[in-house]
C-alpha positions in Angstrom: -18.1 9.1 -39.5 -18.1 7.2 -36.5 -15.9 7.8 -33.5 -12.4 8.6 -34.8 -9.4 8.0 -32.8 -9.6 11.0 -29.7 -6.5 12.0 -27.6 -6.5 12.7 -24.1 -6.5 16.7 -24.3 -9.7 16.6 -22.9 -9.1 19.7 -20.6 -9.9 23.3 -19.9 -6.3 24.3 -20.1 -4.6 23.0 -23.5 -2.2 20.1 -23.1 0.5 21.8 -24.9 1.1 23.5 -21.5 0.7 21.1 -19.2 3.0 18.0 -18.0 2.7 15.0 -19.8 2.5 12.0 -17.4 2.6 8.2 -17.6 2.0 5.7 -14.9 5.6 5.4 -14.4 5.8 9.0 -13.5 2.9 9.2 -11.3 4.5 6.7 -9.5 8.1 8.8 -9.2 6.2 11.1 -7.8 4.1 9.6 -5.4 7.1 8.3 -3.9 8.5 11.9 -3.3 5.1 13.2 -2.1 4.0 10.1 -0.1 4.8 11.0 3.8 4.2 7.8 4.7 6.8 5.8 3.3 8.8 8.0 5.6 7.0 6.7 8.4 7.9 3.4 7.3 12.0 4.0 6.9 11.6 5.8 10.2 9.9 2.6 12.2 12.4 0.3 10.0 15.3 2.4 11.9 13.9 2.5 15.0 13.2 -1.3 15.5 16.9 -1.7 14.4 18.0 0.5 16.7 15.9 -1.5 19.7 17.4 -4.9 18.3 20.7 -3.6 18.4 20.2 -2.4 22.1 18.5 -5.6 23.2 21.6 -7.4 21.5 23.6 -5.0 23.7 22.2 -6.4 26.7 24.3 -9.5 26.7 27.7 -7.8 26.8 29.5 -6.5 30.2 28.3 -3.5 32.0 30.7 -0.9 33.5 30.0 1.4 36.1 32.5 4.2 37.8 30.5 5.2 41.0 32.0 8.0 43.2 31.2 8.9 46.4 31.1 12.2 48.7 31.2 11.1 52.3 30.4 13.0 55.4 31.5 11.3 58.3 32.6 11.9 62.1 35.7 13.2 62.4 38.3 10.6 62.3 42.2 10.8 63.1 44.5 10.1 59.5 47.2 7.8 60.7 50.2 7.3 58.6 53.4 5.4 59.5 51.9 4.7 62.9 51.5 8.3 63.4 48.2 10.6 63.5 48.9 13.2 60.5 45.4 15.0 60.4 41.9 14.1 61.6 38.9 14.6 58.4 35.4 14.5 58.6 35.1 13.8 54.9 35.6 10.9 52.5 36.1 9.9 49.1 35.4 6.4 47.8 35.9 5.4 44.2 34.0 2.1 42.9 34.7 0.7 39.6 31.9 -1.8 39.0 31.8 -4.6 36.0 28.7 -7.1 35.7 28.1 -10.0 33.2 24.7 -11.7 33.0 25.8 -15.5 32.8 22.2 -17.0 32.5 19.0 -14.3 32.2 16.6 -15.7 30.1 14.0 -12.2 29.7 17.4 -11.1 27.7 16.8 -14.1 25.0 13.3 -13.0 24.6 13.6 -9.4 25.0 16.2 -9.6 21.9 13.8 -11.8 20.4 10.8 -9.4 20.3 12.9 -6.4 19.1 13.8 -9.0 16.2 9.9 -9.6 15.5 8.9 -6.0 15.3 12.3 -5.2 13.0 11.0 -7.7 10.5 7.6 -7.0 11.1 8.4 -2.7 10.3 10.3 -4.4 7.1 7.4 -6.2 6.0 5.3 -2.7 6.6 7.9 -0.7 4.3 7.3 -3.3 2.0 3.7 -2.9 2.1 3.9 0.8 1.9 5.7 0.3 -1.5 3.2 -1.9 -2.7 -0.4 0.1 -1.4 1.6 2.6 -3.3 1.6 0.6 -6.6 -2.0 0.1 -6.0 -2.9 3.5 -5.6 -1.0 4.7 -8.7 -3.2 2.0 -10.8 -6.0 2.7 -9.2 -6.3 6.6 -9.6 -4.0 6.6 -13.2 -6.6 4.2 -14.6 -9.9 5.7 -13.3 -9.2 9.2 -14.8 -7.4 7.9 -17.9 -11.4 5.9 -17.9 -13.0 9.3 -16.9 -11.1 11.4 -19.4 -11.4 8.7 -22.4 -15.1 9.0 -21.8 -15.5 12.9 -21.6 -13.6 12.8 -25.2 -16.1 10.5 -26.7 -18.8 12.3 -25.4 -17.4 15.4 -26.9 -17.3 13.9 -30.2 -20.6 12.4 -30.2 -21.9 16.1 -29.1 -20.3 17.3 -32.7 -21.5 14.4 -34.6 -24.5 14.7 -32.9 -25.0 18.6 -33.9 -23.6 17.7 -37.4 -26.5 15.0 -37.5 -29.1 17.2 -36.2 -28.1 19.9 -38.7 -28.0 17.9 -41.6 -31.7 16.3 -40.7 -33.0 19.8 -40.2 -32.2 20.3 -43.9 -33.1 17.0 -44.9 -36.9 17.9 -43.1 -37.1 21.5 -45.0 -37.0 18.9 -48.0 -39.5 17.0 -47.2 -37.3 14.0 -47.1 -38.0 13.6 -43.6 -41.2 13.8 -40.8 -41.3 16.3 -38.6 -42.0 13.8 -35.7 -38.6 11.8 -36.3 -37.1 15.7 -36.3 -38.5 16.2 -32.8 -37.5 12.6 -31.6 -34.1 13.6 -32.9 -34.0 16.7 -30.7 -35.5 15.0 -27.6 -32.0 13.5 -26.9 -30.0 16.0 -26.7 -30.8 16.5 -23.1 -30.1 13.3 -22.6 -26.8 13.8 -24.5 -25.9 16.8 -21.9 -26.8 15.3 -18.7 -24.4 12.3 -19.7 -21.4 14.7 -20.4 -22.2 16.8 -17.7 -22.1 13.9 -15.4 -18.6 12.7 -17.5 -17.3 16.1 -16.8 -17.6 16.0 -13.3 -16.1 12.4 -12.7 -13.4 13.9 -14.9 -12.7 16.5 -12.6 -13.1 15.0 -9.3 -10.4 11.9 -10.5 -8.2 14.8 -12.2 -7.9 16.1 -8.9 -7.6 13.1 -7.0 -4.4 12.5 -9.1 -3.5 16.1 -8.8 -3.2 15.8 -5.1 -1.3 12.0 -5.3 1.6 13.6 -7.4 1.2 16.9 -6.6 1.2 19.0 -9.9 -0.7 21.5 -10.7 -1.9 20.9 -14.8 -0.9 17.3 -16.6 -2.6 15.7 -19.3 -2.1 11.9 -19.7 0.2 10.1 -21.6 -1.0 7.8 -24.8 0.2 4.8 -24.1 0.6 1.5 -26.8 -2.7 -0.3 -27.7 -4.0 -2.7 -25.3 -2.3 -6.3 -25.1 -3.9 -9.5 -23.2 -1.7 -11.6 -21.7 1.0 -8.7 -20.6 -0.2 -9.9 -17.3 -0.2 -13.2 -17.5 -2.7 -14.7 -14.5 -2.0 -18.1 -13.3 -4.8 -20.8 -12.3 -6.3 -19.9 -9.1 -4.9 -22.2 -7.1 -1.7 -20.5 -7.6 -2.9 -17.7 -6.1 -4.7 -19.2 -3.1 -1.2 -20.5 -2.4 0.3 -17.0 -2.1 -1.8 -15.6 0.1 0.8 -16.6 2.6 2.9 -13.8 0.9 0.2 -11.4 1.8 1.8 -8.6 4.1 -0.7 -8.9 6.9 -0.7 -12.3 6.7 2.9 -12.5 7.5 2.9 -9.9 10.1 -0.2 -11.8 12.0 2.1 -14.6 11.9 5.1 -12.8 13.3 2.8 -11.9 16.4 1.6 -16.0 16.4 5.6 -16.1 17.0 5.4 -13.5 19.7 2.8 -15.1 21.3 4.5 -18.4 21.7 7.6 -16.9 22.8 5.8 -15.4 25.3 4.7 -18.6 26.9 7.9 -19.5 26.8 8.9 -16.5 28.5 6.4 -17.2 31.1 7.7 -20.7 31.9 11.3 -18.9 32.1 10.1 -16.7 35.1 10.6 -19.6 37.4 13.7 -20.4 36.5 16.9 -18.9 38.3 19.2 -16.1 37.1 23.0 -16.2 37.1 25.1 -13.2 37.2 29.0 -12.7 38.1 30.3 -9.2 38.7 33.5 -7.8 40.1 34.0 -4.5 42.5 37.0 -2.3 43.0 36.8 0.4 45.3 39.1 2.9 46.7 39.4 5.3 49.4 41.3 8.6 49.4 42.6 8.1 52.8 46.1 7.3 52.9 47.1 3.5 53.6 43.4 2.8 53.2 42.9 -1.0 51.9 41.9 -1.4 48.5 38.6 -3.4 47.9 38.9 -6.4 45.0 35.0 -8.2 45.1 34.2 -11.1 42.6 30.7 -12.4 43.0 28.8 -15.2 41.4 24.7 -14.6 42.2 22.1 -16.8 42.0 18.9 -15.2 41.7 15.9 -18.0 41.9 12.4 -16.4 42.1 10.5 -18.5 44.9 7.1 -16.4 45.3 5.7 -13.3 43.7 2.3 -13.3 44.5 1.0 -16.2 41.9 2.0 -13.0 39.2 4.1 -15.6 37.2 1.1 -18.5 37.3 -1.4 -15.8 36.2 1.0 -14.3 33.2 1.7 -17.9 32.4 -2.0 -18.8 31.8 -2.7 -15.5 29.8 -0.2 -16.4 27.3 -1.6 -19.4 26.5 -5.0 -17.6 26.0 -3.2 -15.3 23.7 -1.4 -17.8 21.8 -5.4 -19.5 21.1 -6.7 -15.8 19.9 -3.8 -15.6 18.1 -4.5 -18.8 16.0 -8.1 -17.7 15.5 -7.5 -14.7 14.0 -5.0 -16.9 11.4 -7.4 -18.5 10.5 -10.1 -15.9 10.0 -7.6 -14.0 7.9 -6.9 -16.5 5.8 -10.8 -17.3 5.4 -11.0 -13.4 4.0 -7.8 -13.3 1.9 -9.2 -16.1 0.2 -12.1 -15.2 -0.2 -10.8 -11.7 -2.0 -8.2 -13.4 -4.3 -10.9 -15.6 -5.7 -13.0 -12.3 -6.5 -10.4 -10.6 -8.1 -9.2 -13.4 -10.0 -12.6 -14.1 -11.3 -13.2 -10.6 -12.2 -9.8 -9.9 -13.7 -10.2 -13.5 -15.4 -13.3 -12.7 -16.6 -13.2 -9.4 -18.1 -9.8 -10.4 -20.0 -11.8 -12.9 -21.4 -14.5 -10.8 -22.4 -11.8 -8.2 -23.8 -10.2 -10.8 -25.9 -13.2 -11.0 -28.3 -14.8 -7.7 -27.3 -13.0 -5.9 -30.6 -15.5 -8.0 -32.9 -18.6 -6.0 -30.6 -17.1 -3.1 -31.6 -16.5 -4.2 -35.3 -20.1 -5.0 -35.6 -21.4 -2.2 -34.3 -19.3 0.4 -36.4 -20.6 -1.5 -39.4 -24.2 -1.6 -38.3 -23.8 2.5 -37.6 -22.2 2.6 -41.0 -25.0 0.6 -42.8 -28.0 2.5 -40.7 -26.4 6.0 -42.3 -26.5 4.6 -45.9 -30.3 3.3 -45.4 -31.4 7.0 -43.7 -29.4 8.4 -46.9 -31.5 6.4 -48.7 -34.7 6.9 -47.1 -34.9 3.7 -45.5 -33.5 4.4 -41.9 -35.1 7.4 -39.9 -32.3 10.0 -38.1 -33.6 8.5 -35.0 -31.8 5.1 -36.2 -28.9 7.0 -36.5 -28.6 8.4 -33.4 -29.5 5.0 -31.8 -26.9 3.4 -33.8 -24.1 6.0 -32.7 -25.2 5.3 -28.8 -24.9 2.0 -29.3 -21.1 2.6 -30.8 -20.4 4.9 -27.9 -21.9 2.2 -25.1 -19.8 -0.3 -26.6 -16.3 1.7 -26.4 -17.2 2.8 -22.9 -17.8 -0.3 -21.5 -14.4 -2.1 -23.6 -12.7 0.8 -22.1 -14.2 0.1 -18.5 -13.3 -3.4 -18.6 -10.0 -2.7 -19.4 -10.3 -0.7 -15.9 -12.0 -3.2 -14.5 -9.2 -5.9 -15.5 -6.0 -3.7 -14.4 -7.4 -2.9 -11.0 -8.3 -6.5 -10.1 -4.6 -7.5 -11.6 -3.2 -5.1 -9.1 -5.7 -6.2 -5.8 -4.5 -9.8 -6.9 -0.8 -9.1 -6.9 -1.3 -7.1 -3.8 -3.1 -9.7 -2.1 -0.7 -12.2 -2.8 2.3 -10.1 -1.9 3.2 -10.3 -5.3 2.8 -6.5 -6.1 6.0 -4.4 -7.2 7.1 -1.9 -9.7 7.1 -4.5 -12.3 3.6 -3.9 -12.5 3.9 -0.3 -12.8 5.9 -1.1 -16.0 3.5 -4.1 -17.2 0.5 -1.5 -16.9 2.4 1.5 -19.1 2.6 -1.1 -22.2 -1.2 -2.3 -21.9 -2.7 0.7 -20.9 -5.7 1.3 -23.4 -4.8 3.6 -26.0 -7.9 5.5 -27.2 -7.6 4.4 -30.2 -11.2 2.6 -32.1 -11.2 -0.7 -33.5 -8.0 -2.0 -32.2 
């Protein structure tokens, strides 16, 4: 009979009572359940507020100060006559200050702007990480489900083959030795099943935690179509390592380091501030003060701290440059690895249907020969094992291709929800021969 079309119902709970989920469903559920995404969004909001606060420092400040003073008793003179004696006075002062030239304000603003950019990139990275996790978790569980279903069918075929072999042995058509050899394969078969079932339960629990669903079954997808995810040449992907999230954030850190050099240099520059002060007292006929001030402040000596800070920032820039080079080399190595695995696997998949068809024909021929007495039951079981191994290997190659394609896109900053839609189209249907 061979391996017929199998469906992903292999759970202890019938699929009829489970929610059927697709890769897109898992993605949407992950967006709802992943608390880290909320933190990324809050980080962006916080950075925006800090940037706005830094921008506000360029504008004038307005202060109101009211002082209640206890003083020595003094006479209050009105129209040349003493009207009363007082020992208290209230002064009201209104001050307006406007920075005219203060470099530190500009560098504070640039720093907050860089922080906002890094937070935004971190949020983008968070969404891409979820997509990559969905592909990895879904494809892993899909593969484990597929393998377990094949093993279930393989066990059924094995039982049927042993039943028929027993009848043929009783009729003297096969030897006792061949029959015993066939029985010996039983322990290996159930050992495979137990291992596959453990993997299935593990990936199912992993997916359950990620989606928040207690029970589910995976949706059957359309047949695998190679080329839906078209991989460009290796140089194309290496060039795009500059879109990597970590790389972009590291470049911003480097920009911060360069700006810190300029900030340290500006410590030797003067600052200029314009202020106006209005002051009045509650004492009748007292003079009202109006004071306009232009303040120039120059850092003459600060215990060499400014010079030391400048030297430190130059060292920090060298460290930052080294980090960029190290990161480029690591990302390039990762891109080459993911690309080679994905393309090599795809090349194998394009022609692997021929391997499957060959194994099917071999099994069919072996069964015919067995019925005619030219092959043993062991030969039939071995041919079924070879077909099973080929089917599992094909499904594992599909999983490998999808996961490494996702890693390649993530590493180059190209992974977005479009990949989920493509993945939903190319996820392998557990269907024989195609």
